[in-house]
C-alpha positions in Angstrom: 18.6 288.4 113.7 21.2 285.5 113.6 19.7 284.2 116.8 16.2 284.2 115.2 17.3 282.5 112.0 19.4 279.8 113.6 16.7 278.8 116.0 14.1 278.7 113.2 16.3 276.4 111.3 16.4 273.9 114.1 12.6 274.2 114.6 11.9 273.7 110.9 14.2 270.7 110.6 12.6 269.0 113.5 9.1 269.6 112.3 9.9 268.3 108.8 10.8 265.0 110.4 7.8 264.6 112.7 4.8 266.3 111.1 2.3 263.8 110.0 -0.7 264.8 107.9 -3.5 262.8 106.3 -2.8 264.2 102.9 0.1 266.2 101.4 -0.4 270.0 101.2 -2.5 271.0 98.2 -1.2 273.5 95.6 -3.1 276.6 94.6 -4.6 276.4 91.2 -2.1 278.9 89.6 1.0 277.8 91.5 4.1 279.0 89.5 7.0 276.8 88.6 9.4 279.2 90.3 9.4 282.5 92.3 12.1 285.1 92.8 12.3 286.2 96.4 11.7 290.0 96.8 12.6 292.3 99.7 9.8 292.3 102.3 8.7 288.7 101.6 8.0 286.3 104.4 8.1 282.5 104.3 4.3 282.4 104.9 3.7 284.8 102.0 6.0 282.9 99.7 4.4 279.6 100.6 1.0 281.2 99.9 2.0 281.5 96.2 2.3 277.7 96.0 0.1 276.2 98.8 -3.5 276.4 99.7 -2.4 276.2 103.4 0.7 278.4 103.6 1.5 277.4 107.2 2.3 273.9 106.0 5.5 275.0 104.3 7.8 273.1 106.7 6.3 269.9 105.2 7.2 270.7 101.6 10.7 272.2 102.0 13.1 269.6 100.8 16.5 269.3 102.5 19.2 267.0 101.2 20.5 264.6 103.8 23.3 266.3 105.6 22.6 269.6 103.9 23.7 272.6 106.1 21.4 275.1 104.4 17.7 275.5 105.4 14.6 277.4 104.3 15.3 280.3 106.7 18.5 281.3 104.9 16.5 282.7 102.0 17.4 286.1 100.7 15.9 288.6 98.2 17.0 287.7 94.6 17.2 284.0 95.2 14.9 281.7 93.1 12.6 279.1 94.7 11.4 276.3 92.4 8.5 273.9 92.7 8.7 270.2 92.3 5.1 269.2 91.8 5.8 265.6 92.6 5.4 265.8 96.3 5.1 268.7 96.3 8.5 270.1 97.3 10.1 273.6 97.4 13.8 274.2 96.9 16.3 276.9 96.2 17.5 276.9 92.6 20.9 275.3 92.2 23.8 277.8 91.7 26.2 276.8 89.0 29.5 278.4 88.2 32.8 277.5 86.6 34.9 279.6 89.1 37.3 278.4 91.7 36.5 277.8 95.3 35.5 281.1 96.8 34.6 282.5 93.4 31.2 281.0 92.8 31.7 277.3 93.1 28.5 275.4 93.4 27.7 275.1 97.2 28.0 271.6 98.6 24.6 270.0 99.1 22.8 272.7 97.1 19.3 271.8 96.0 18.5 271.4 92.4 15.1 271.2 90.7 14.2 271.9 87.1 10.5 271.4 86.5 9.6 270.0 83.1 9.4 272.7 80.5 10.8 275.4 82.8 13.2 277.9 81.5 16.9 277.4 82.5 17.7 279.5 85.6 20.8 281.7 85.1 23.8 281.2 87.4 24.2 283.8 90.1 25.8 284.0 93.5 24.0 285.9 96.3 25.8 287.4 99.3 23.5 289.1 101.9 23.8 289.9 105.6 22.0 287.5 107.9 19.6 290.3 109.0 18.2 290.4 105.4 17.1 286.8 105.5 13.4 286.1 105.0 11.4 285.7 108.3 8.4 283.4 108.9 6.0 286.3 109.4 6.3 290.1 109.4 8.3 290.6 112.6 7.5 294.3 112.8 3.9 293.4 113.3 4.6 291.6 116.6 7.9 293.2 117.8 6.3 295.4 120.5 4.5 292.4 121.9 7.7 290.4 122.4 9.3 292.8 124.7 6.5 294.2 126.8 4.2 292.7 129.5 0.8 291.8 128.0 -1.0 289.8 130.6 -0.7 289.5 134.4 -2.4 286.6 136.2 -4.6 287.5 139.1 -1.9 286.6 141.6 0.8 288.5 139.8 -0.8 291.9 140.4 -0.8 291.3 144.2 3.0 290.8 144.1 3.8 293.7 141.9 5.9 296.7 143.0 4.0 300.0 143.3 5.1 303.6 142.6 4.3 305.6 145.8 5.8 309.0 144.9 7.4 311.1 142.2 10.3 313.6 142.7 8.6 316.4 140.7 5.0 315.6 141.5 4.3 316.0 137.7 1.6 313.9 136.2 3.5 312.9 133.1 7.1 311.7 133.6 9.8 311.7 130.9 13.0 309.8 130.5 15.4 310.6 133.3 12.7 311.6 135.9 12.8 309.9 139.3 10.1 307.8 141.0 10.0 306.0 144.3 8.4 302.6 144.8 7.6 300.0 147.4 7.9 296.2 147.3 10.8 296.3 144.8 12.6 293.0 144.8 16.3 293.1 145.8 17.4 291.0 142.9 15.8 293.0 140.1 17.1 296.3 138.7 15.0 296.7 135.5 11.3 297.1 135.8 8.3 297.5 133.4 5.7 300.0 134.4 2.1 299.1 133.7 -1.5 299.7 134.6 -4.1 296.9 134.6 -6.3 297.9 131.6 -9.2 295.4 131.7 -9.9 291.9 132.8 -9.8 289.2 130.1 -12.9 287.0 130.4 -13.6 283.7 128.6 -17.1 284.1 127.1 -17.6 280.4 127.7 -18.2 280.1 131.4 -17.5 283.8 132.1 -14.2 282.9 133.8 -11.7 285.7 134.4 -8.3 284.6 132.8 -6.2 287.5 133.9 -5.7 291.2 133.2 -4.5 292.7 130.0 -2.1 295.5 130.9 -1.5 299.0 129.6 2.2 299.3 129.1 3.4 302.7 130.3 7.2 302.6 130.2 10.2 301.2 132.1 12.4 302.2 135.0 15.8 301.2 136.5 16.8 301.1 140.2 19.4 303.7 141.1 19.4 303.4 144.9 18.2 300.8 147.3 16.6 303.3 149.6 13.2 303.0 151.4 11.2 303.5 149.3 13.5 302.4 146.4 14.7 305.1 144.0 14.3 304.5 140.3 14.9 306.5 137.1 12.5 306.4 134.2 14.1 304.8 131.2 11.3 305.4 128.8 7.7 306.7 129.1 5.1 306.3 126.4 2.0 307.1 128.6 1.4 309.0 131.7 3.2 307.5 134.8 2.2 308.4 138.3 1.7 307.2 141.9 -0.3 304.0 142.1 1.1 302.6 138.9 2.5 299.1 139.1 5.8 297.5 138.1 6.9 294.0 137.2 10.4 292.7 136.5 11.3 293.6 132.9 11.4 290.6 130.6 14.5 289.9 128.5 14.2 290.5 124.8 12.2 287.7 123.3 12.4 286.5 119.7 9.8 284.7 117.7 11.7 281.7 116.6 9.2 279.0 115.7 8.1 277.4 112.5 4.3 277.1 112.0 2.7 273.8 113.0 -0.7 272.5 114.1 -1.4 271.7 117.8 -1.3 268.0 118.8 -4.2 268.5 121.2 -7.7 269.6 120.5 -8.1 273.4 121.0 -11.4 275.1 121.4 -10.9 278.8 122.3 -12.4 282.2 121.7 -11.0 285.5 120.5 -11.3 287.6 123.6 -9.4 290.9 122.8 -8.1 292.9 119.9 -5.2 295.2 120.2 -6.2 298.9 120.5 -9.5 298.0 122.0 -11.5 297.7 118.8 -14.4 295.2 118.3 -13.2 293.8 115.0 -10.0 293.6 113.0 -8.3 292.1 110.0 -5.1 290.6 108.6 -1.8 291.2 110.3 -3.4 292.5 113.5 -2.8 291.1 117.0 -5.5 289.3 119.0 -5.8 287.6 122.4 -7.1 284.1 122.7 -8.8 282.4 125.7 -6.3 279.5 125.8 -2.7 279.3 126.8 0.0 276.9 128.1 -2.6 275.1 130.3 -4.7 274.6 127.2 -1.9 273.0 125.2 -0.9 276.1 123.2 2.7 277.1 122.4 4.4 279.6 120.1 4.2 278.6 116.5 0.8 276.9 116.7 -1.5 277.7 113.8 -5.3 277.9 114.5 -8.3 278.4 112.4 -10.9 281.2 112.9 -14.6 280.3 112.8 -17.5 282.8 112.5 -21.0 282.1 114.0 -23.5 282.6 111.3 -26.4 282.7 113.7 -29.9 281.3 113.0 -32.5 281.6 110.3 -36.2 281.1 110.4 -38.0 279.4 107.5 -41.7 279.9 107.2 -41.9 282.7 109.7 -45.5 283.5 110.7 -46.8 280.0 109.7 -47.5 277.0 111.8 -44.7 275.1 110.1 -42.1 277.8 110.9 -38.7 276.3 111.8 -35.5 277.7 113.2 -32.3 276.5 111.7 -28.9 277.0 113.3 -26.5 277.8 110.5 -23.1 276.1 110.3 -20.1 278.0 111.3 -17.8 279.5 108.6 -14.1 278.9 108.7 -12.8 282.2 107.5 -9.1 282.6 108.4 -6.1 281.6 110.4 -3.9 282.9 113.2 -0.3 282.1 114.3 0.3 282.1 118.0 3.5 283.9 119.0 3.3 284.5 122.7 1.8 282.3 125.4 0.8 282.8 129.0 -0.9 280.3 131.4 -4.5 281.0 130.3 -4.1 283.5 127.5 -2.1 283.6 124.3 -1.5 286.3 121.6 -1.7 285.5 117.9 -1.2 287.3 114.6 -4.1 287.1 112.1 -2.4 285.7 108.9 -5.4 285.7 106.6 -9.2 286.4 106.8 -12.3 286.4 104.6 -13.9 289.3 106.4 -13.4 290.8 109.8 -12.3 288.9 112.9 -14.7 289.7 115.8 -14.4 289.3 119.6 -16.2 286.0 120.5 -15.2 284.2 117.3 -14.2 280.5 117.8 -10.6 279.5 117.4 -9.8 275.8 116.9 -7.4 273.4 115.2 -6.8 274.0 111.5 
């Protein structure tokens, strides 16, 4: 977790200095003067108590010049206060009369006391780094950070293939042995998958790649011909004909939210678990990736097609109107491939549906 938090700090600090918006973030109508952080909170969720666009919190988090602390070292029990002149968010200043090491006010600590606000009581908080508040609910995207999701068309051709199993059983468990061809000499750990379905851009009907069905993982035990591997884990049936790609190192989501600098016009092309529509905190695939200017941390808006309406139907003056799209939610991109990216739905007014437009916020 320290790795996640430290990288987030650098990302947020950089963004605060470079983000340029036409207008400062707007506050929600009932924004409180302060909020006490609770276990399970996220930075996005906390910001939503203050801002109409929660993803813009990097713009409103005030850091003193030279201050070592940052908005990612926020823990349950700490108090966040709102300075409406800006607006700005800060941690409440900790005050104590003790000696160094016994609650002395931290150097560079932020201090804001809105007019008319009650005095915040002094308190020192000591929490492990892994309890720090994250940008979004990491448990919602954790499986998607460590498993293959998309293979480009050419990648399938270069994948290793399981050609036999030791026991000839259909379902293999941890510790079982398989034999594979085309296994690279420089790779020992492999992810086992099966191409589940092609990912197609509805605009132009172009195939972007294959979304894969993750089956498990295997490790090389002997460089025989075919190569011998042991199954490390198996969550689905594994058998002959299944494919393997080099296992990816553990990834972390370590990016503060920000808007793309380039124009993005994509579509929602897939929903996790194969359903046709979904809602908040579910994972979706988008028809744009690195080649379309997307990167982890980008925030995009969801738009729903309202269709058409006929006025005066059955009369000579009947007219068909194309109704304007409705902006109904937002997504946060967390993993990017060449032509496809995966995002977490952060908020919606209704269900997100395959084919919905995804563009700049």
